[in-house]
C-alpha positions in Angstrom: 28.3 -15.4 22.9 24.5 -15.6 23.4 23.5 -12.4 21.6 25.3 -10.5 18.7 25.2 -6.7 19.1 24.8 -5.0 15.7 25.5 -1.7 14.1 23.4 -0.9 11.0 25.9 1.0 8.7 23.6 2.9 6.3 20.0 3.8 7.0 18.6 3.5 3.5 16.4 0.9 2.0 18.7 -2.1 2.4 19.7 -1.0 5.9 16.0 -1.0 6.9 15.4 -4.4 5.3 18.2 -5.9 7.4 17.3 -3.9 10.4 13.7 -5.2 10.3 14.9 -8.7 10.0 17.2 -8.5 13.0 14.7 -6.6 15.1 11.7 -8.9 14.3 13.0 -12.3 13.5 16.5 -13.0 15.0 16.3 -13.2 18.8 20.1 -13.8 19.1 20.8 -10.4 17.7 20.3 -6.8 19.0 20.6 -3.5 17.2 22.7 -1.3 19.4 23.6 1.5 17.0 22.9 3.1 13.6 25.2 5.1 11.4 24.3 7.2 8.4 25.8 10.5 7.1 22.2 11.7 7.0 21.5 11.9 10.7 17.8 12.4 10.4 17.4 9.3 8.3 19.4 7.4 11.0 17.2 8.8 13.8 14.0 7.8 12.0 15.3 4.2 11.7 16.4 4.2 15.3 12.9 5.2 16.4 11.5 2.3 14.5 13.7 -0.1 16.6 13.1 1.8 19.8 16.8 2.8 20.0 17.9 5.8 22.0 19.2 8.6 19.8 22.5 8.7 21.7 23.4 5.5 19.8 22.8 7.2 16.4 25.8 8.6 14.6 26.6 10.6 11.5 30.3 9.7 11.7 31.3 6.0 11.6 34.4 6.8 13.7 32.1 7.9 16.5 30.0 4.8 16.2 33.1 2.7 16.6 34.4 4.8 19.5 31.3 5.3 21.6 29.3 2.1 21.1 30.5 -1.5 21.5 29.1 -3.9 18.9 30.0 -7.3 17.5 29.0 -6.9 13.9 28.6 -4.3 11.2 25.8 -4.6 8.6 27.2 -2.4 5.8 24.5 -1.2 3.3 26.1 2.2 2.3 27.0 3.2 -1.3 29.4 0.7 -2.9 32.4 3.1 -3.0 32.4 3.2 0.8 32.3 -0.5 1.4 36.1 -1.0 1.6 36.7 1.8 4.0 33.9 0.8 6.4 34.9 -2.9 6.3 38.5 -2.1 7.1 37.4 0.2 10.0 35.0 -2.4 11.3 37.6 -5.2 11.2 40.2 -3.1 13.1 37.6 -2.8 15.9 37.1 -6.6 15.8 33.6 -6.3 14.4 32.4 -9.0 12.0 31.2 -7.7 8.7 28.1 -8.4 6.6 28.5 -6.4 3.4 25.7 -5.9 0.9 26.5 -6.4 -2.8 28.2 -5.1 -4.8 31.3 -5.8 -2.7 33.4 -2.9 -3.9 34.3 -0.9 -7.0 37.6 -2.6 -7.7 39.0 -6.1 -7.1 41.9 -4.5 -5.3 39.4 -3.1 -2.7 37.9 -6.6 -2.4 41.3 -7.9 -1.6 41.8 -5.2 1.1 38.4 -6.1 2.6 39.3 -9.8 2.8 42.8 -9.2 4.1 41.5 -6.8 6.9 38.9 -9.4 8.0 41.3 -12.3 7.8 44.0 -10.4 9.8 41.6 -9.5 12.6 40.0 -13.0 12.5 36.4 -11.7 11.9 33.8 -13.0 9.6 33.0 -11.5 6.2 29.8 -12.4 4.5 28.4 -11.0 1.2 24.8 -10.2 0.6 23.8 -12.6 -2.2 20.4 -13.4 -0.7 19.2 -15.4 -3.7 21.4 -18.3 -2.6 19.2 -18.5 0.6 15.9 -18.4 -1.3 14.0 -21.7 -1.2 13.3 -21.7 -4.9 17.0 -21.1 -5.8 18.1 -23.7 -3.3 15.7 -26.3 -4.8 16.9 -25.5 -8.3 20.5 -26.0 -7.2 19.6 -29.5 -5.9 17.7 -30.4 -9.1 20.7 -29.2 -11.2 23.2 -31.3 -9.1 20.9 -34.4 -9.4 21.0 -34.0 -13.2 17.3 -34.4 -13.4 17.2 -32.0 -16.3 20.5 -33.4 -17.7 23.6 -31.5 -18.3 23.3 -27.7 -18.3 23.2 -25.8 -21.5 22.0 -22.3 -20.9 21.2 -20.2 -17.8 19.1 -17.1 -18.5 18.7 -14.6 -15.6 16.2 -11.8 -15.7 17.1 -8.9 -13.4 14.8 -5.9 -13.7 14.5 -3.3 -10.9 11.5 -1.1 -10.3 13.5 2.0 -9.5 16.9 3.5 -10.0 19.5 3.4 -7.2 20.6 6.7 -5.6 22.0 9.5 -7.6 25.5 8.6 -6.6 25.2 5.4 -8.7 24.6 7.3 -11.9 28.3 7.8 -12.3 29.8 4.5 -13.2 33.1 5.4 -11.5 31.2 5.4 -8.2 29.1 2.3 -8.8 30.1 0.3 -11.9 26.7 1.0 -13.2 23.4 -0.9 -13.1 25.1 -4.2 -14.0 26.7 -3.9 -10.5 23.9 -2.3 -8.5 21.0 -4.3 -10.0 22.5 -7.3 -11.6 25.3 -8.5 -9.3 22.8 -11.1 -8.1 22.3 -12.4 -11.7 26.0 -12.7 -12.3 26.4 -14.6 -8.9 23.4 -16.8 -9.7 24.8 -17.9 -13.0 28.2 -18.7 -11.4 26.6 -20.5 -8.5 24.1 -22.6 -10.5 26.6 -23.5 -13.3 29.3 -24.5 -10.8 31.9 -22.9 -12.9 33.9 -19.7 -13.3 33.5 -17.0 -16.0 35.5 -17.3 -19.2 34.2 -14.7 -21.6 31.6 -11.9 -21.6 30.0 -9.8 -24.3 27.6 -7.0 -23.2 25.6 -4.3 -25.0 23.8 -1.5 -23.2 22.0 1.8 -23.8 20.1 4.6 -22.1 16.5 4.3 -23.3 14.5 6.0 -20.5 16.7 8.6 -18.8 18.0 11.3 -21.2 18.4 13.8 -18.4 20.8 11.5 -16.6 22.6 10.8 -19.8 23.4 14.4 -20.4 25.2 14.6 -17.1 26.6 11.0 -17.1 27.2 9.9 -20.8 28.2 6.4 -19.7 25.0 5.8 -17.8 22.7 3.0 -19.2 19.3 1.7 -18.0 19.1 -1.5 -20.0 21.6 -4.1 -21.0 22.0 -7.6 -22.4 24.9 -9.7 -21.3 26.2 -13.0 -22.9 28.6 -15.1 -20.8 30.6 -18.2 -21.5 31.5 -20.2 -18.5 34.7 -22.3 -18.3 32.7 -25.5 -18.4 31.0 -24.4 -21.6 27.6 -23.4 -20.2 26.2 -20.2 -21.6 24.7 -17.5 -19.4 22.4 -14.7 -20.4 21.4 -11.6 -18.4 18.5 -9.4 -19.3 18.8 -6.1 -17.4 16.3 -3.2 -17.2 16.2 -0.5 -14.6 13.9 1.3 -14.0 11.3 -1.3 -14.9 7.9 0.4 -14.9 5.7 -2.7 -14.3 7.4 -3.9 -11.1 10.3 -6.1 -9.8 11.1 -9.0 -12.0 13.7 -11.6 -10.9 13.4 -14.9 -12.7 15.8 -17.6 -13.9 15.4 -20.2 -16.7 17.8 -23.1 -16.7 17.9 -25.3 -19.8 19.4 -28.8 -19.6 20.0 -31.6 -22.2 16.8 -33.4 -20.9 14.6 -30.6 -19.5 14.2 -27.1 -18.2 13.5 -25.5 -14.9 12.1 -22.1 -14.0 12.9 -20.2 -10.8 10.7 -17.4 -9.6 7.6 -15.7 -11.0 6.4 -12.3 -12.0 3.2 -12.9 -9.9 3.2 -11.8 -6.3 1.0 -14.8 -5.3 -1.0 -17.7 -6.9 -4.4 -16.0 -6.7 -5.8 -15.2 -10.1 -9.1 -13.5 -10.9 -10.9 -13.8 -14.2 -13.9 -11.6 -15.3 -15.4 -10.8 -18.6 -14.8 -7.1 -17.9 -11.1 -7.2 -16.8 -10.0 -10.6 -18.2 -7.4 -12.6 -16.3 -5.7 -10.7 -13.6 -3.0 -11.5 -11.0 -1.0 -8.9 -9.1 2.7 -8.5 -10.0 5.6 -8.3 -7.6 6.4 -4.6 -7.0 9.4 -4.8 -4.6 12.6 -6.8 -4.2 12.0 -6.6 -0.5 8.8 -8.6 -0.7 10.1 -11.1 -3.3 13.1 -12.1 -1.2 12.1 -11.3 2.3 12.4 -14.9 3.5 15.8 -15.1 1.9 16.9 -12.0 3.7 15.8 -13.6 7.0 17.7 -16.8 6.2 20.9 -15.0 5.2 20.9 -12.8 8.2 20.2 -15.7 10.5 23.1 -17.5 8.8 25.4 -14.6 9.5 24.5 -14.5 13.2 24.8 -18.3 13.5 28.3 -18.2 12.0 29.4 -15.6 14.6 27.9 -17.5 17.6 29.0 -21.0 16.5 32.3 -19.8 15.0 31.6 -21.1 11.5 32.6 -19.6 8.2 29.9 -18.0 6.0 28.9 -20.0 2.9 29.1 -16.8 0.8 32.5 -15.3 1.1 34.6 -12.3 0.0 35.8 -14.3 -3.0 32.2 -14.7 -4.2 31.9 -10.9 -4.0 35.2 -10.4 -5.8 34.2 -12.7 -8.7 31.0 -10.7 -9.2 33.0 -7.4 -9.2 35.4 -8.8 -11.8 32.7 -9.9 -14.2 30.9 -6.6 -13.9 34.0 -4.7 -14.7 34.6 -6.9 -17.7 31.0 -6.4 -18.9 31.4 -2.7 -18.7 34.6 -2.9 -20.6 32.8 -4.9 -23.3 30.1 -2.2 -23.5 32.7 0.5 -23.9 34.8 -1.4 -26.5 32.0 -3.1 -28.4 33.7 -6.6 -28.3 33.8 -9.7 -26.1 36.2 -9.7 -23.1 38.2 -12.7 -22.0 38.6 -13.1 -18.3 
């Protein structure tokens, strides 16, 4: 296979990010169709990629029936991931699925089983693992340059809330899933261990109107995790975060510390008597991890062409779903939860 034909499943923000990557940066891929239940949104994205409207669909069944493609890039709301993955696999289409993988571990199993049965690839969208800074940090940790790990603190603060569908925890598993799945995965990946225990507290500090409709909704949380190898993990979650997008990790070892990421968009700093010290902050997750999105999408295409297995699998997605469910249970019951 010289070129992988792609269907973008979901024409929202994440669908556009991946679409831009495939259209602009990966010559061995071709966007051949777009699906979204909002047909106008799908048409607008299609025009950006110079795609004929006859290849735009508001029913995924029609996309699968009337347009041949090799891979589906699933970026729709979480509660649809299982269905669209199973439908794609039955048509022998490889699947890239954005995080969170699904609402329940049972749905994660269904997704993995469907892809395994049809012998198609399944890759999860944890782009941080493809970020140069995170990859360098992983190398430093494995070299024990900072000694044995003690604590991993991950800051995950999003500038804007997900879509309204996500306000109901039954549809989304809450902001810990929609915003902080990356933080849970980063702690598991960097620690090299599995989750043992979690204790989480959360509240709704900024969105009383949402809270009146969805009493379980929260917009900030603090999560304490104990890994099986004894390393502690901490997650600081705020969404919406008024000052911008903030994704940083601090790793403390027995001999040193390392920091991943920055709140600054670039290294340029101005200093004047009138305004003091100033450096623009990062405003968008799309800008902060754009190179990582390119790397993860290129990896997905390379795995299809070269018949390799993705380095981020359905099991990685399922682990993140399990810990989020446990953290939400901890919030509800007010006590630590053993996994």
